[in-house]
C-alpha positions as a Markdown table, in Angstrom:
| # | Residue | x | y | z |
|---|---|---|---|---|
| 1 | Unk | -2.9 | -7.1 | -6.7 |
| 2 | Unk | -6.6 | -7.4 | -6.6 |
| 3 | Unk | -9.0 | -4.2 | -6.0 |
| 4 | Unk | -9.9 | -4.6 | -2.5 |
| 5 | Unk | -13.5 | -2.8 | -2.7 |
| 6 | Unk | -16.6 | -1.8 | -5.2 |
| 7 | Unk | -16.1 | 1.6 | -6.2 |
| 8 | Unk | -17.4 | 3.9 | -3.6 |
| 9 | Unk | -17.9 | 7.9 | -3.7 |
| 10 | Unk | -15.6 | 9.0 | -0.9 |
| 11 | Unk | -15.7 | 12.9 | -2.6 |
| 12 | Unk | -16.3 | 15.4 | 0.3 |
| 13 | Unk | -15.3 | 13.0 | 3.2 |
| 14 | Unk | -12.9 | 13.3 | 6.0 |
| 15 | Unk | -11.0 | 10.1 | 5.7 |
| 16 | Unk | -7.7 | 8.2 | 7.1 |
| 17 | Unk | -6.1 | 6.8 | 4.2 |
| 18 | Unk | -5.0 | 3.8 | 6.5 |
| 19 | Unk | -7.9 | 2.6 | 6.9 |
| 20 | Unk | -9.2 | 2.2 | 3.3 |
| 21 | Unk | -7.2 | -1.4 | 2.9 |
| 22 | Unk | -7.0 | -4.0 | 5.1 |
| 23 | Unk | -3.7 | -5.8 | 5.2 |
| 24 | Unk | -3.9 | -9.3 | 3.7 |
| 25 | Unk | -1.2 | -12.4 | 4.8 |
| 26 | Unk | 0.7 | -13.0 | 2.3 |
| 27 | Unk | -0.6 | -10.1 | -0.4 |
| 28 | Unk | -0.9 | -6.7 | -1.7 |
| 29 | Unk | -4.2 | -5.1 | -1.9 |
| 30 | Unk | -5.0 | -2.0 | -3.6 |
| 31 | Unk | -7.7 | 0.3 | -3.7 |
| 32 | Unk | -8.1 | 3.2 | -6.1 |
| 33 | Unk | -9.4 | 6.4 | -4.8 |
| 34 | Unk | -10.0 | 9.0 | -7.5 |
| 35 | Unk | -9.4 | 8.1 | -11.1 |
| 36 | Unk | -9.2 | 10.5 | -14.2 |
| 37 | Unk | -7.7 | 11.0 | -16.9 |
| 38 | Unk | -4.7 | 13.2 | -15.6 |
| 39 | Unk | -3.9 | 10.7 | -13.3 |
| 40 | Unk | -5.1 | 8.2 | -10.1 |
| 41 | Unk | -4.7 | 7.9 | -6.3 |
| 42 | Unk | -4.5 | 4.2 | -5.0 |
| 43 | Unk | -4.2 | 3.4 | -1.7 |
| 44 | Unk | -2.3 | -0.1 | -0.9 |
| 45 | Unk | -1.2 | -2.5 | 1.8 |
| 46 | Unk | 1.9 | -4.9 | 1.8 |
| 47 | Unk | 1.8 | -7.8 | 3.5 |
| 48 | Unk | 5.5 | -8.1 | 4.9 |
| 49 | Unk | 7.8 | -9.7 | 2.5 |
| 50 | Unk | 5.7 | -8.6 | 0.0 |
| 51 | Unk | 6.5 | -5.8 | -2.9 |
| 52 | Unk | 6.6 | -4.7 | -6.3 |
| 53 | Unk | 9.0 | -6.1 | -9.0 |
| 54 | Unk | 11.6 | -3.4 | -10.6 |
| 55 | Unk | 9.7 | -1.6 | -13.2 |
| 56 | Unk | 9.6 | 1.9 | -14.6 |
| 57 | Unk | 6.6 | 4.8 | -15.2 |
| 58 | Unk | 6.4 | 7.3 | -17.7 |
| 59 | Unk | 5.4 | 10.0 | -15.2 |
| 60 | Unk | 6.8 | 11.2 | -11.6 |
| 61 | Unk | 4.9 | 9.0 | -8.8 |
| 62 | Unk | 4.8 | 10.1 | -4.9 |
| 63 | Unk | 4.6 | 7.6 | -2.5 |
| 64 | Unk | 3.5 | 8.6 | 0.8 |
| 65 | Unk | 3.6 | 5.9 | 3.8 |
| 66 | Unk | 0.9 | 5.8 | 5.7 |
| 67 | Unk | 1.4 | 2.9 | 8.0 |
| 68 | Unk | 4.1 | 0.9 | 8.7 |
| 69 | Unk | 7.6 | 1.0 | 6.8 |
| 70 | Unk | 8.8 | 0.4 | 3.4 |
| 71 | Unk | 11.7 | 0.2 | 1.6 |
| 72 | Unk | 11.9 | 1.8 | -2.0 |
| 73 | Unk | 14.8 | 1.2 | -4.5 |
| 74 | Unk | 15.0 | 4.0 | -7.3 |
| 75 | Unk | 18.3 | 3.6 | -10.2 |
| 76 | Unk | 19.7 | 0.9 | -7.5 |
| 77 | Unk | 19.3 | 3.3 | -4.2 |
| 78 | Unk | 17.6 | 1.9 | -1.4 |
| 79 | Unk | 15.7 | 4.2 | 0.8 |
| 80 | Unk | 13.6 | 3.5 | 4.1 |
| 81 | Unk | 10.4 | 5.3 | 4.1 |
| 82 | Unk | 8.2 | 5.2 | 7.2 |
| 83 | Unk | 4.8 | 6.6 | 8.4 |
| 84 | Unk | 4.5 | 10.1 | 7.7 |
| 85 | Unk | 6.7 | 10.5 | 4.9 |
| 86 | Unk | 6.7 | 10.4 | 1.2 |
| 87 | Unk | 9.4 | 10.1 | -1.7 |
| 88 | Unk | 8.7 | 11.0 | -5.5 |
| 89 | Unk | 9.8 | 7.9 | -8.0 |
| 90 | Unk | 11.1 | 9.8 | -11.0 |
| 91 | Unk | 10.1 | 9.5 | -14.2 |
| 92 | Unk | 11.4 | 6.5 | -16.2 |
| 93 | Unk | 13.8 | 5.7 | -13.4 |
| 94 | Unk | 13.4 | 1.8 | -12.1 |
| 95 | Unk | 11.9 | 1.2 | -8.7 |
| 96 | Unk | 10.9 | -1.3 | -6.6 |
| 97 | Unk | 9.1 | -1.7 | -3.3 |
| 98 | Unk | 9.5 | -4.2 | -0.6 |
| 99 | Unk | 7.8 | -4.4 | 3.0 |
| 100 | Unk | 10.4 | -5.6 | 5.4 |
| 101 | Unk | 7.8 | -5.2 | 7.3 |
| 102 | Unk | 4.2 | -4.3 | 6.6 |
| 103 | Unk | 3.3 | -1.1 | 5.7 |
| 104 | Unk | 0.4 | 1.0 | 3.6 |
| 105 | Unk | 0.9 | 3.5 | 0.8 |
| 106 | Unk | -0.5 | 6.4 | -1.2 |
| 107 | Unk | 0.2 | 6.2 | -4.5 |
| 108 | Unk | -0.6 | 9.9 | -6.5 |
| 109 | Unk | 0.7 | 9.2 | -9.9 |
| 110 | Unk | 0.0 | 12.7 | -12.1 |
| 111 | Unk | 0.0 | 11.8 | -16.0 |
| 112 | Unk | 1.9 | 15.2 | -17.5 |
């Protein structure tokens, strides 16, 4: 993963999440939109076939699909999540993401 854009203050503006990162062939692109001690909001794009391998996180994380469709595995159970839908990945449960089709998502992580 690489950060797609340099830091830009996006506060106080109406924005479309899916327009904040572009797809890149055979890549995962990320852009952190908000980063605070208490949590982060990051927008990702995944080209077809790309993903994040299984891992755990110490906090719940909300994933909203803003374009396309993702396969999200949580504790061994697959979930298909489409644009306009979200899923909460529970803390300390293994999860992974895969782009069967390319997709973009917003990841909201609250550290509490």
